[in-house]
mmCIF file of the protein (N, C-alpha, C, O) and its ligand, coordinates in Angstrom:
data_MODEL
# 
_entry.id   MODEL 
# 
loop_
_entity.id 
_entity.type 
_entity.pdbx_number_of_molecules 
1 polymer     1 
2 non-polymer 1 
# 
_entity_poly.entity_id                      1 
_entity_poly.type                           'polypeptide(L)' 
_entity_poly.nstd_linkage                   no 
_entity_poly.nstd_monomer                   no 
_entity_poly.pdbx_seq_one_letter_code       MALTTQCACGATVTAEDEEGFLAAVGQHVETTHPDLAGTMTREQILGMAERT 
_entity_poly.pdbx_seq_one_letter_code_can   MALTTQCACGATVTAEDEEGFLAAVGQHVETTHPDLAGTMTREQILGMAERT 
_entity_poly.pdbx_strand_id                 A 
# 
loop_
_entity_poly_seq.entity_id 
_entity_poly_seq.num 
_entity_poly_seq.mon_id 
_entity_poly_seq.hetero 
1 1  MET n 
1 2  ALA n 
1 3  LEU n 
1 4  THR n 
1 5  THR n 
1 6  GLN n 
1 7  CYS n 
1 8  ALA n 
1 9  CYS n 
1 10 GLY n 
1 11 ALA n 
1 12 THR n 
1 13 VAL n 
1 14 THR n 
1 15 ALA n 
1 16 GLU n 
1 17 ASP n 
1 18 GLU n 
1 19 GLU n 
1 20 GLY n 
1 21 PHE n 
1 22 LEU n 
1 23 ALA n 
1 24 ALA n 
1 25 VAL n 
1 26 GLY n 
1 27 GLN n 
1 28 HIS n 
1 29 VAL n 
1 30 GLU n 
1 31 THR n 
1 32 THR n 
1 33 HIS n 
1 34 PRO n 
1 35 ASP n 
1 36 LEU n 
1 37 ALA n 
1 38 GLY n 
1 39 THR n 
1 40 MET n 
1 41 THR n 
1 42 ARG n 
1 43 GLU n 
1 44 GLN n 
1 45 ILE n 
1 46 LEU n 
1 47 GLY n 
1 48 MET n 
1 49 ALA n 
1 50 GLU n 
1 51 ARG n 
1 52 THR n 
# 
loop_
_struct_asym.id 
_struct_asym.entity_id 
A 1 
B 2 
# 
loop_
_chem_comp.id 
_chem_comp.type 
_chem_comp.mon_nstd_flag 
ALA 'L-peptide linking' y 
ARG 'L-peptide linking' y 
ASP 'L-peptide linking' y 
CYS 'L-peptide linking' y 
GLN 'L-peptide linking' y 
GLU 'L-peptide linking' y 
GLY 'peptide linking'   y 
HIS 'L-peptide linking' y 
ILE 'L-peptide linking' y 
LEU 'L-peptide linking' y 
MET 'L-peptide linking' y 
PHE 'L-peptide linking' y 
PRO 'L-peptide linking' y 
THR 'L-peptide linking' y 
VAL 'L-peptide linking' y 
ZN  non-polymer         . 
# 
_pdbx_entity_nonpoly.entity_id   2 
_pdbx_entity_nonpoly.name        ? 
_pdbx_entity_nonpoly.comp_id     ZN 
# 
_pdbx_nonpoly_scheme.asym_id         B 
_pdbx_nonpoly_scheme.entity_id       2 
_pdbx_nonpoly_scheme.mon_id          ZN 
_pdbx_nonpoly_scheme.ndb_seq_num     1 
_pdbx_nonpoly_scheme.pdb_seq_num     101 
_pdbx_nonpoly_scheme.auth_seq_num    101 
_pdbx_nonpoly_scheme.pdb_mon_id      ZN 
_pdbx_nonpoly_scheme.auth_mon_id     ZN 
_pdbx_nonpoly_scheme.pdb_strand_id   A 
_pdbx_nonpoly_scheme.pdb_ins_code    . 
# 
loop_
_atom_site.group_PDB 
_atom_site.id 
_atom_site.type_symbol 
_atom_site.label_atom_id 
_atom_site.label_alt_id 
_atom_site.label_comp_id 
_atom_site.label_asym_id 
_atom_site.label_entity_id 
_atom_site.label_seq_id 
_atom_site.pdbx_PDB_ins_code 
_atom_site.Cartn_x 
_atom_site.Cartn_y 
_atom_site.Cartn_z 
_atom_site.occupancy 
_atom_site.B_iso_or_equiv 
_atom_site.pdbx_formal_charge 
_atom_site.auth_seq_id 
_atom_site.auth_comp_id 
_atom_site.auth_asym_id 
_atom_site.auth_atom_id 
_atom_site.pdbx_PDB_model_num 
ATOM   1   N  N  . MET A 1 1  ? 69.976 99.254  85.405 1.00 0.00 ? 1   MET A N  1 
ATOM   2   C  CA . MET A 1 1  ? 70.795 100.088 84.430 1.00 0.00 ? 1   MET A CA 1 
ATOM   3   C  C  . MET A 1 1  ? 72.290 99.929  84.709 1.00 0.00 ? 1   MET A C  1 
ATOM   4   O  O  . MET A 1 1  ? 72.760 100.287 85.789 1.00 0.00 ? 1   MET A O  1 
ATOM   5   N  N  . ALA A 1 2  ? 72.936 99.468  83.873 1.00 0.00 ? 2   ALA A N  1 
ATOM   6   C  CA . ALA A 1 2  ? 74.309 99.453  84.015 1.00 0.00 ? 2   ALA A CA 1 
ATOM   7   C  C  . ALA A 1 2  ? 75.161 100.797 83.924 1.00 0.00 ? 2   ALA A C  1 
ATOM   8   O  O  . ALA A 1 2  ? 74.706 101.702 83.225 1.00 0.00 ? 2   ALA A O  1 
ATOM   9   N  N  . LEU A 1 3  ? 76.259 100.961 84.530 1.00 0.00 ? 3   LEU A N  1 
ATOM   10  C  CA . LEU A 1 3  ? 77.014 102.158 84.369 1.00 0.00 ? 3   LEU A CA 1 
ATOM   11  C  C  . LEU A 1 3  ? 78.419 101.820 83.814 1.00 0.00 ? 3   LEU A C  1 
ATOM   12  O  O  . LEU A 1 3  ? 79.068 100.865 84.241 1.00 0.00 ? 3   LEU A O  1 
ATOM   13  N  N  . THR A 1 4  ? 78.842 102.631 82.865 1.00 0.00 ? 4   THR A N  1 
ATOM   14  C  CA . THR A 1 4  ? 80.194 102.404 82.427 1.00 0.00 ? 4   THR A CA 1 
ATOM   15  C  C  . THR A 1 4  ? 80.927 103.555 82.013 1.00 0.00 ? 4   THR A C  1 
ATOM   16  O  O  . THR A 1 4  ? 80.316 104.481 81.479 1.00 0.00 ? 4   THR A O  1 
ATOM   17  N  N  . THR A 1 5  ? 82.301 103.622 82.210 1.00 0.00 ? 5   THR A N  1 
ATOM   18  C  CA . THR A 1 5  ? 83.023 104.678 81.787 1.00 0.00 ? 5   THR A CA 1 
ATOM   19  C  C  . THR A 1 5  ? 84.371 104.222 81.364 1.00 0.00 ? 5   THR A C  1 
ATOM   20  O  O  . THR A 1 5  ? 84.898 103.227 81.863 1.00 0.00 ? 5   THR A O  1 
ATOM   21  N  N  . GLN A 1 6  ? 84.990 105.025 80.347 1.00 0.00 ? 6   GLN A N  1 
ATOM   22  C  CA . GLN A 1 6  ? 86.392 104.616 79.920 1.00 0.00 ? 6   GLN A CA 1 
ATOM   23  C  C  . GLN A 1 6  ? 87.056 105.706 80.536 1.00 0.00 ? 6   GLN A C  1 
ATOM   24  O  O  . GLN A 1 6  ? 86.726 106.886 80.411 1.00 0.00 ? 6   GLN A O  1 
ATOM   25  N  N  . CYS A 1 7  ? 88.245 105.161 81.376 1.00 0.00 ? 7   CYS A N  1 
ATOM   26  C  CA . CYS A 1 7  ? 89.199 106.092 81.998 1.00 0.00 ? 7   CYS A CA 1 
ATOM   27  C  C  . CYS A 1 7  ? 90.057 106.776 81.133 1.00 0.00 ? 7   CYS A C  1 
ATOM   28  O  O  . CYS A 1 7  ? 90.178 106.212 80.046 1.00 0.00 ? 7   CYS A O  1 
ATOM   29  N  N  . ALA A 1 8  ? 90.752 107.914 81.280 1.00 0.00 ? 8   ALA A N  1 
ATOM   30  C  CA . ALA A 1 8  ? 91.814 108.411 80.573 1.00 0.00 ? 8   ALA A CA 1 
ATOM   31  C  C  . ALA A 1 8  ? 93.038 107.442 80.232 1.00 0.00 ? 8   ALA A C  1 
ATOM   32  O  O  . ALA A 1 8  ? 93.809 107.572 79.281 1.00 0.00 ? 8   ALA A O  1 
ATOM   33  N  N  . CYS A 1 9  ? 93.053 106.596 81.059 1.00 0.00 ? 9   CYS A N  1 
ATOM   34  C  CA . CYS A 1 9  ? 94.171 105.540 80.827 1.00 0.00 ? 9   CYS A CA 1 
ATOM   35  C  C  . CYS A 1 9  ? 93.817 104.347 79.723 1.00 0.00 ? 9   CYS A C  1 
ATOM   36  O  O  . CYS A 1 9  ? 94.625 103.507 79.328 1.00 0.00 ? 9   CYS A O  1 
ATOM   37  N  N  . GLY A 1 10 ? 92.587 104.451 79.362 1.00 0.00 ? 10  GLY A N  1 
ATOM   38  C  CA . GLY A 1 10 ? 91.993 103.355 78.306 1.00 0.00 ? 10  GLY A CA 1 
ATOM   39  C  C  . GLY A 1 10 ? 91.291 102.308 79.021 1.00 0.00 ? 10  GLY A C  1 
ATOM   40  O  O  . GLY A 1 10 ? 90.587 101.559 78.344 1.00 0.00 ? 10  GLY A O  1 
ATOM   41  N  N  . ALA A 1 11 ? 91.362 102.118 80.323 1.00 0.00 ? 11  ALA A N  1 
ATOM   42  C  CA . ALA A 1 11 ? 90.710 101.052 81.122 1.00 0.00 ? 11  ALA A CA 1 
ATOM   43  C  C  . ALA A 1 11 ? 89.014 101.529 81.083 1.00 0.00 ? 11  ALA A C  1 
ATOM   44  O  O  . ALA A 1 11 ? 88.591 102.682 81.164 1.00 0.00 ? 11  ALA A O  1 
ATOM   45  N  N  . THR A 1 12 ? 88.200 100.249 80.934 1.00 0.00 ? 12  THR A N  1 
ATOM   46  C  CA . THR A 1 12 ? 86.786 100.547 81.001 1.00 0.00 ? 12  THR A CA 1 
ATOM   47  C  C  . THR A 1 12 ? 86.534 99.784  82.398 1.00 0.00 ? 12  THR A C  1 
ATOM   48  O  O  . THR A 1 12 ? 86.932 98.680  82.772 1.00 0.00 ? 12  THR A O  1 
ATOM   49  N  N  . VAL A 1 13 ? 85.675 100.826 83.091 1.00 0.00 ? 13  VAL A N  1 
ATOM   50  C  CA . VAL A 1 13 ? 85.107 100.476 84.371 1.00 0.00 ? 13  VAL A CA 1 
ATOM   51  C  C  . VAL A 1 13 ? 83.490 100.329 84.400 1.00 0.00 ? 13  VAL A C  1 
ATOM   52  O  O  . VAL A 1 13 ? 82.828 101.345 84.189 1.00 0.00 ? 13  VAL A O  1 
ATOM   53  N  N  . THR A 1 14 ? 82.869 99.167  84.640 1.00 0.00 ? 14  THR A N  1 
ATOM   54  C  CA . THR A 1 14 ? 81.593 98.999  84.525 1.00 0.00 ? 14  THR A CA 1 
ATOM   55  C  C  . THR A 1 14 ? 81.256 98.432  85.814 1.00 0.00 ? 14  THR A C  1 
ATOM   56  O  O  . THR A 1 14 ? 82.046 97.840  86.549 1.00 0.00 ? 14  THR A O  1 
ATOM   57  N  N  . ALA A 1 15 ? 79.781 98.696  86.085 1.00 0.00 ? 15  ALA A N  1 
ATOM   58  C  CA . ALA A 1 15 ? 79.181 98.179  87.308 1.00 0.00 ? 15  ALA A CA 1 
ATOM   59  C  C  . ALA A 1 15 ? 77.586 98.018  86.892 1.00 0.00 ? 15  ALA A C  1 
ATOM   60  O  O  . ALA A 1 15 ? 77.178 98.450  85.813 1.00 0.00 ? 15  ALA A O  1 
ATOM   61  N  N  . GLU A 1 16 ? 76.832 97.442  87.723 1.00 0.00 ? 16  GLU A N  1 
ATOM   62  C  CA . GLU A 1 16 ? 75.612 97.151  87.533 1.00 0.00 ? 16  GLU A CA 1 
ATOM   63  C  C  . GLU A 1 16 ? 74.601 98.325  88.235 1.00 0.00 ? 16  GLU A C  1 
ATOM   64  O  O  . GLU A 1 16 ? 73.415 98.485  87.948 1.00 0.00 ? 16  GLU A O  1 
ATOM   65  N  N  . ASP A 1 17 ? 75.313 99.037  89.145 1.00 0.00 ? 17  ASP A N  1 
ATOM   66  C  CA . ASP A 1 17 ? 74.452 100.100 89.693 1.00 0.00 ? 17  ASP A CA 1 
ATOM   67  C  C  . ASP A 1 17 ? 75.378 101.148 90.132 1.00 0.00 ? 17  ASP A C  1 
ATOM   68  O  O  . ASP A 1 17 ? 76.589 101.002 89.969 1.00 0.00 ? 17  ASP A O  1 
ATOM   69  N  N  . GLU A 1 18 ? 74.843 102.283 90.726 1.00 0.00 ? 18  GLU A N  1 
ATOM   70  C  CA . GLU A 1 18 ? 75.830 103.471 91.176 1.00 0.00 ? 18  GLU A CA 1 
ATOM   71  C  C  . GLU A 1 18 ? 76.655 102.998 92.382 1.00 0.00 ? 18  GLU A C  1 
ATOM   72  O  O  . GLU A 1 18 ? 77.838 103.333 92.420 1.00 0.00 ? 18  GLU A O  1 
ATOM   73  N  N  . GLU A 1 19 ? 76.195 102.331 93.266 1.00 0.00 ? 19  GLU A N  1 
ATOM   74  C  CA . GLU A 1 19 ? 77.161 101.987 94.412 1.00 0.00 ? 19  GLU A CA 1 
ATOM   75  C  C  . GLU A 1 19 ? 78.242 101.132 93.922 1.00 0.00 ? 19  GLU A C  1 
ATOM   76  O  O  . GLU A 1 19 ? 79.383 101.253 94.368 1.00 0.00 ? 19  GLU A O  1 
ATOM   77  N  N  . GLY A 1 20 ? 77.902 100.170 92.919 1.00 0.00 ? 20  GLY A N  1 
ATOM   78  C  CA . GLY A 1 20 ? 79.044 99.346  92.489 1.00 0.00 ? 20  GLY A CA 1 
ATOM   79  C  C  . GLY A 1 20 ? 79.924 100.122 91.669 1.00 0.00 ? 20  GLY A C  1 
ATOM   80  O  O  . GLY A 1 20 ? 81.146 99.976  91.708 1.00 0.00 ? 20  GLY A O  1 
ATOM   81  N  N  . PHE A 1 21 ? 79.254 101.064 90.817 1.00 0.00 ? 21  PHE A N  1 
ATOM   82  C  CA . PHE A 1 21 ? 80.156 101.899 89.962 1.00 0.00 ? 21  PHE A CA 1 
ATOM   83  C  C  . PHE A 1 21 ? 81.233 102.770 90.836 1.00 0.00 ? 21  PHE A C  1 
ATOM   84  O  O  . PHE A 1 21 ? 82.382 102.905 90.417 1.00 0.00 ? 21  PHE A O  1 
ATOM   85  N  N  . LEU A 1 22 ? 80.825 103.325 92.012 1.00 0.00 ? 22  LEU A N  1 
ATOM   86  C  CA . LEU A 1 22 ? 81.577 104.080 92.655 1.00 0.00 ? 22  LEU A CA 1 
ATOM   87  C  C  . LEU A 1 22 ? 82.727 103.222 93.279 1.00 0.00 ? 22  LEU A C  1 
ATOM   88  O  O  . LEU A 1 22 ? 83.902 103.587 93.311 1.00 0.00 ? 22  LEU A O  1 
ATOM   89  N  N  . ALA A 1 23 ? 82.274 102.093 93.749 1.00 0.00 ? 23  ALA A N  1 
ATOM   90  C  CA . ALA A 1 23 ? 83.332 101.228 94.289 1.00 0.00 ? 23  ALA A CA 1 
ATOM   91  C  C  . ALA A 1 23 ? 84.363 100.815 93.173 1.00 0.00 ? 23  ALA A C  1 
ATOM   92  O  O  . ALA A 1 23 ? 85.581 100.833 93.349 1.00 0.00 ? 23  ALA A O  1 
ATOM   93  N  N  . ALA A 1 24 ? 83.851 100.507 92.214 1.00 0.00 ? 24  ALA A N  1 
ATOM   94  C  CA . ALA A 1 24 ? 84.703 99.975  91.055 1.00 0.00 ? 24  ALA A CA 1 
ATOM   95  C  C  . ALA A 1 24 ? 85.792 100.943 90.596 1.00 0.00 ? 24  ALA A C  1 
ATOM   96  O  O  . ALA A 1 24 ? 86.976 100.668 90.404 1.00 0.00 ? 24  ALA A O  1 
ATOM   97  N  N  . VAL A 1 25 ? 85.165 102.166 90.448 1.00 0.00 ? 25  VAL A N  1 
ATOM   98  C  CA . VAL A 1 25 ? 86.001 103.524 89.933 1.00 0.00 ? 25  VAL A CA 1 
ATOM   99  C  C  . VAL A 1 25 ? 87.060 103.776 91.062 1.00 0.00 ? 25  VAL A C  1 
ATOM   100 O  O  . VAL A 1 25 ? 88.250 103.907 90.778 1.00 0.00 ? 25  VAL A O  1 
ATOM   101 N  N  . GLY A 1 26 ? 86.550 103.845 92.474 1.00 0.00 ? 26  GLY A N  1 
ATOM   102 C  CA . GLY A 1 26 ? 87.471 104.018 93.578 1.00 0.00 ? 26  GLY A CA 1 
ATOM   103 C  C  . GLY A 1 26 ? 88.690 103.199 93.562 1.00 0.00 ? 26  GLY A C  1 
ATOM   104 O  O  . GLY A 1 26 ? 89.818 103.670 93.712 1.00 0.00 ? 26  GLY A O  1 
ATOM   105 N  N  . GLN A 1 27 ? 88.396 101.819 93.353 1.00 0.00 ? 27  GLN A N  1 
ATOM   106 C  CA . GLN A 1 27 ? 89.327 100.873 93.259 1.00 0.00 ? 27  GLN A CA 1 
ATOM   107 C  C  . GLN A 1 27 ? 90.141 100.890 92.280 1.00 0.00 ? 27  GLN A C  1 
ATOM   108 O  O  . GLN A 1 27 ? 91.323 100.633 92.510 1.00 0.00 ? 27  GLN A O  1 
ATOM   109 N  N  . HIS A 1 28 ? 89.702 101.201 90.922 1.00 0.00 ? 28  HIS A N  1 
ATOM   110 C  CA . HIS A 1 28 ? 90.482 101.612 89.899 1.00 0.00 ? 28  HIS A CA 1 
ATOM   111 C  C  . HIS A 1 28 ? 91.733 102.680 90.092 1.00 0.00 ? 28  HIS A C  1 
ATOM   112 O  O  . HIS A 1 28 ? 92.945 102.567 89.907 1.00 0.00 ? 28  HIS A O  1 
ATOM   113 N  N  . VAL A 1 29 ? 90.907 103.751 90.539 1.00 0.00 ? 29  VAL A N  1 
ATOM   114 C  CA . VAL A 1 29 ? 91.852 104.975 90.820 1.00 0.00 ? 29  VAL A CA 1 
ATOM   115 C  C  . VAL A 1 29 ? 92.792 104.586 91.948 1.00 0.00 ? 29  VAL A C  1 
ATOM   116 O  O  . VAL A 1 29 ? 93.973 104.914 91.832 1.00 0.00 ? 29  VAL A O  1 
ATOM   117 N  N  . GLU A 1 30 ? 92.447 104.011 92.885 1.00 0.00 ? 30  GLU A N  1 
ATOM   118 C  CA . GLU A 1 30 ? 93.496 103.541 94.078 1.00 0.00 ? 30  GLU A CA 1 
ATOM   119 C  C  . GLU A 1 30 ? 94.410 102.792 93.481 1.00 0.00 ? 30  GLU A C  1 
ATOM   120 O  O  . GLU A 1 30 ? 95.543 103.171 93.777 1.00 0.00 ? 30  GLU A O  1 
ATOM   121 N  N  . THR A 1 31 ? 94.384 101.768 92.669 1.00 0.00 ? 31  THR A N  1 
ATOM   122 C  CA . THR A 1 31 ? 95.331 100.726 92.138 1.00 0.00 ? 31  THR A CA 1 
ATOM   123 C  C  . THR A 1 31 ? 96.113 101.298 90.995 1.00 0.00 ? 31  THR A C  1 
ATOM   124 O  O  . THR A 1 31 ? 97.307 101.051 90.829 1.00 0.00 ? 31  THR A O  1 
ATOM   125 N  N  . THR A 1 32 ? 95.367 102.106 90.174 1.00 0.00 ? 32  THR A N  1 
ATOM   126 C  CA . THR A 1 32 ? 96.079 102.644 88.909 1.00 0.00 ? 32  THR A CA 1 
ATOM   127 C  C  . THR A 1 32 ? 96.449 104.047 88.975 1.00 0.00 ? 32  THR A C  1 
ATOM   128 O  O  . THR A 1 32 ? 97.502 104.416 88.454 1.00 0.00 ? 32  THR A O  1 
ATOM   129 N  N  . HIS A 1 33 ? 95.656 104.885 89.586 1.00 0.00 ? 33  HIS A N  1 
ATOM   130 C  CA . HIS A 1 33 ? 96.118 106.388 89.653 1.00 0.00 ? 33  HIS A CA 1 
ATOM   131 C  C  . HIS A 1 33 ? 96.081 106.874 91.271 1.00 0.00 ? 33  HIS A C  1 
ATOM   132 O  O  . HIS A 1 33 ? 95.351 107.801 91.623 1.00 0.00 ? 33  HIS A O  1 
ATOM   133 N  N  . PRO A 1 34 ? 96.837 106.239 92.091 1.00 0.00 ? 34  PRO A N  1 
ATOM   134 C  CA . PRO A 1 34 ? 97.052 106.750 93.481 1.00 0.00 ? 34  PRO A CA 1 
ATOM   135 C  C  . PRO A 1 34 ? 96.982 108.165 93.739 1.00 0.00 ? 34  PRO A C  1 
ATOM   136 O  O  . PRO A 1 34 ? 96.414 108.733 94.672 1.00 0.00 ? 34  PRO A O  1 
ATOM   137 N  N  . ASP A 1 35 ? 97.675 108.682 92.728 1.00 0.00 ? 35  ASP A N  1 
ATOM   138 C  CA . ASP A 1 35 ? 97.817 110.265 92.928 1.00 0.00 ? 35  ASP A CA 1 
ATOM   139 C  C  . ASP A 1 35 ? 96.302 110.954 92.771 1.00 0.00 ? 35  ASP A C  1 
ATOM   140 O  O  . ASP A 1 35 ? 96.100 112.077 93.233 1.00 0.00 ? 35  ASP A O  1 
ATOM   141 N  N  . LEU A 1 36 ? 95.491 110.374 92.241 1.00 0.00 ? 36  LEU A N  1 
ATOM   142 C  CA . LEU A 1 36 ? 94.186 110.865 92.152 1.00 0.00 ? 36  LEU A CA 1 
ATOM   143 C  C  . LEU A 1 36 ? 93.101 110.388 93.184 1.00 0.00 ? 36  LEU A C  1 
ATOM   144 O  O  . LEU A 1 36 ? 91.944 110.800 93.273 1.00 0.00 ? 36  LEU A O  1 
ATOM   145 N  N  . ALA A 1 37 ? 93.701 109.468 93.914 1.00 0.00 ? 37  ALA A N  1 
ATOM   146 C  CA . ALA A 1 37 ? 92.562 108.825 94.806 1.00 0.00 ? 37  ALA A CA 1 
ATOM   147 C  C  . ALA A 1 37 ? 92.094 110.051 95.895 1.00 0.00 ? 37  ALA A C  1 
ATOM   148 O  O  . ALA A 1 37 ? 92.821 110.811 96.535 1.00 0.00 ? 37  ALA A O  1 
ATOM   149 N  N  . GLY A 1 38 ? 90.939 109.979 95.872 1.00 0.00 ? 38  GLY A N  1 
ATOM   150 C  CA . GLY A 1 38 ? 90.228 110.776 97.073 1.00 0.00 ? 38  GLY A CA 1 
ATOM   151 C  C  . GLY A 1 38 ? 90.062 112.219 96.415 1.00 0.00 ? 38  GLY A C  1 
ATOM   152 O  O  . GLY A 1 38 ? 89.725 113.147 97.151 1.00 0.00 ? 38  GLY A O  1 
ATOM   153 N  N  . THR A 1 39 ? 90.290 112.449 95.029 1.00 0.00 ? 39  THR A N  1 
ATOM   154 C  CA . THR A 1 39 ? 90.296 113.778 94.664 1.00 0.00 ? 39  THR A CA 1 
ATOM   155 C  C  . THR A 1 39 ? 88.752 114.111 93.966 1.00 0.00 ? 39  THR A C  1 
ATOM   156 O  O  . THR A 1 39 ? 88.318 115.250 93.793 1.00 0.00 ? 39  THR A O  1 
ATOM   157 N  N  . MET A 1 40 ? 88.109 112.970 93.646 1.00 0.00 ? 40  MET A N  1 
ATOM   158 C  CA . MET A 1 40 ? 86.778 113.278 93.057 1.00 0.00 ? 40  MET A CA 1 
ATOM   159 C  C  . MET A 1 40 ? 85.681 112.864 93.896 1.00 0.00 ? 40  MET A C  1 
ATOM   160 O  O  . MET A 1 40 ? 85.681 111.892 94.652 1.00 0.00 ? 40  MET A O  1 
ATOM   161 N  N  . THR A 1 41 ? 84.601 113.813 93.664 1.00 0.00 ? 41  THR A N  1 
ATOM   162 C  CA . THR A 1 41 ? 83.441 113.536 94.499 1.00 0.00 ? 41  THR A CA 1 
ATOM   163 C  C  . THR A 1 41 ? 82.661 112.479 93.930 1.00 0.00 ? 41  THR A C  1 
ATOM   164 O  O  . THR A 1 41 ? 82.925 112.093 92.791 1.00 0.00 ? 41  THR A O  1 
ATOM   165 N  N  . ARG A 1 42 ? 81.664 111.928 94.640 1.00 0.00 ? 42  ARG A N  1 
ATOM   166 C  CA . ARG A 1 42 ? 80.721 110.989 94.246 1.00 0.00 ? 42  ARG A CA 1 
ATOM   167 C  C  . ARG A 1 42 ? 79.995 111.588 93.087 1.00 0.00 ? 42  ARG A C  1 
ATOM   168 O  O  . ARG A 1 42 ? 79.740 110.901 92.098 1.00 0.00 ? 42  ARG A O  1 
ATOM   169 N  N  . GLU A 1 43 ? 79.636 112.905 93.179 1.00 0.00 ? 43  GLU A N  1 
ATOM   170 C  CA . GLU A 1 43 ? 78.821 113.473 91.977 1.00 0.00 ? 43  GLU A CA 1 
ATOM   171 C  C  . GLU A 1 43 ? 79.666 113.335 90.670 1.00 0.00 ? 43  GLU A C  1 
ATOM   172 O  O  . GLU A 1 43 ? 79.182 112.888 89.630 1.00 0.00 ? 43  GLU A O  1 
ATOM   173 N  N  . GLN A 1 44 ? 80.991 113.759 90.795 1.00 0.00 ? 44  GLN A N  1 
ATOM   174 C  CA . GLN A 1 44 ? 81.864 113.835 89.800 1.00 0.00 ? 44  GLN A CA 1 
ATOM   175 C  C  . GLN A 1 44 ? 81.974 112.434 89.012 1.00 0.00 ? 44  GLN A C  1 
ATOM   176 O  O  . GLN A 1 44 ? 81.882 112.303 87.791 1.00 0.00 ? 44  GLN A O  1 
ATOM   177 N  N  . ILE A 1 45 ? 82.181 111.464 89.910 1.00 0.00 ? 45  ILE A N  1 
ATOM   178 C  CA . ILE A 1 45 ? 82.359 110.077 89.486 1.00 0.00 ? 45  ILE A CA 1 
ATOM   179 C  C  . ILE A 1 45 ? 81.015 109.712 88.580 1.00 0.00 ? 45  ILE A C  1 
ATOM   180 O  O  . ILE A 1 45 ? 81.067 109.435 87.382 1.00 0.00 ? 45  ILE A O  1 
ATOM   181 N  N  . LEU A 1 46 ? 79.948 109.756 89.280 1.00 0.00 ? 46  LEU A N  1 
ATOM   182 C  CA . LEU A 1 46 ? 78.803 109.499 88.603 1.00 0.00 ? 46  LEU A CA 1 
ATOM   183 C  C  . LEU A 1 46 ? 78.554 110.360 87.268 1.00 0.00 ? 46  LEU A C  1 
ATOM   184 O  O  . LEU A 1 46 ? 78.003 109.859 86.288 1.00 0.00 ? 46  LEU A O  1 
ATOM   185 N  N  . GLY A 1 47 ? 78.944 111.525 87.295 1.00 0.00 ? 47  GLY A N  1 
ATOM   186 C  CA . GLY A 1 47 ? 78.808 112.359 85.992 1.00 0.00 ? 47  GLY A CA 1 
ATOM   187 C  C  . GLY A 1 47 ? 79.629 111.780 84.977 1.00 0.00 ? 47  GLY A C  1 
ATOM   188 O  O  . GLY A 1 47 ? 79.314 112.099 83.831 1.00 0.00 ? 47  GLY A O  1 
ATOM   189 N  N  . MET A 1 48 ? 80.690 110.940 85.119 1.00 0.00 ? 48  MET A N  1 
ATOM   190 C  CA . MET A 1 48 ? 81.422 110.389 84.230 1.00 0.00 ? 48  MET A CA 1 
ATOM   191 C  C  . MET A 1 48 ? 80.831 109.213 83.543 1.00 0.00 ? 48  MET A C  1 
ATOM   192 O  O  . MET A 1 48 ? 81.310 108.797 82.488 1.00 0.00 ? 48  MET A O  1 
ATOM   193 N  N  . ALA A 1 49 ? 79.906 108.723 84.057 1.00 0.00 ? 49  ALA A N  1 
ATOM   194 C  CA . ALA A 1 49 ? 79.288 107.552 83.775 1.00 0.00 ? 49  ALA A CA 1 
ATOM   195 C  C  . ALA A 1 49 ? 78.354 107.484 82.517 1.00 0.00 ? 49  ALA A C  1 
ATOM   196 O  O  . ALA A 1 49 ? 77.540 108.401 82.410 1.00 0.00 ? 49  ALA A O  1 
ATOM   197 N  N  . GLU A 1 50 ? 78.368 106.629 81.669 1.00 0.00 ? 50  GLU A N  1 
ATOM   198 C  CA . GLU A 1 50 ? 77.582 106.333 80.685 1.00 0.00 ? 50  GLU A CA 1 
ATOM   199 C  C  . GLU A 1 50 ? 76.619 105.278 80.913 1.00 0.00 ? 50  GLU A C  1 
ATOM   200 O  O  . GLU A 1 50 ? 76.964 104.096 80.903 1.00 0.00 ? 50  GLU A O  1 
ATOM   201 N  N  . ARG A 1 51 ? 75.238 105.707 81.150 1.00 0.00 ? 51  ARG A N  1 
ATOM   202 C  CA . ARG A 1 51 ? 74.245 104.672 81.611 1.00 0.00 ? 51  ARG A CA 1 
ATOM   203 C  C  . ARG A 1 51 ? 73.629 103.890 80.328 1.00 0.00 ? 51  ARG A C  1 
ATOM   204 O  O  . ARG A 1 51 ? 73.073 104.406 79.359 1.00 0.00 ? 51  ARG A O  1 
ATOM   205 N  N  . THR A 1 52 ? 73.845 102.657 80.545 1.00 0.00 ? 52  THR A N  1 
ATOM   206 C  CA . THR A 1 52 ? 73.278 101.639 79.492 1.00 0.00 ? 52  THR A CA 1 
ATOM   207 C  C  . THR A 1 52 ? 72.207 100.742 79.865 1.00 0.00 ? 52  THR A C  1 
ATOM   208 O  O  . THR A 1 52 ? 71.757 99.941  79.045 1.00 0.00 ? 52  THR A O  1 
HETATM 209 ZN ZN . ZN  B 2 .  ? 92.498 104.718 84.821 1.00 0.00 2 101 ZN  A ZN 1 
# 
């Protein structure tokens, strides 16, 4: 089951599984929104995911 989310900045982040999604979102936040890095819990990040 793939996970996808559209960030507030318009970027779409997708991954094949939860671990990959957490890593992809974490990387997106670190590179694009460094002020938000580390502010979201695993549960919050997974809660944003749309599962397809
Ligand atoms: Zn973003």
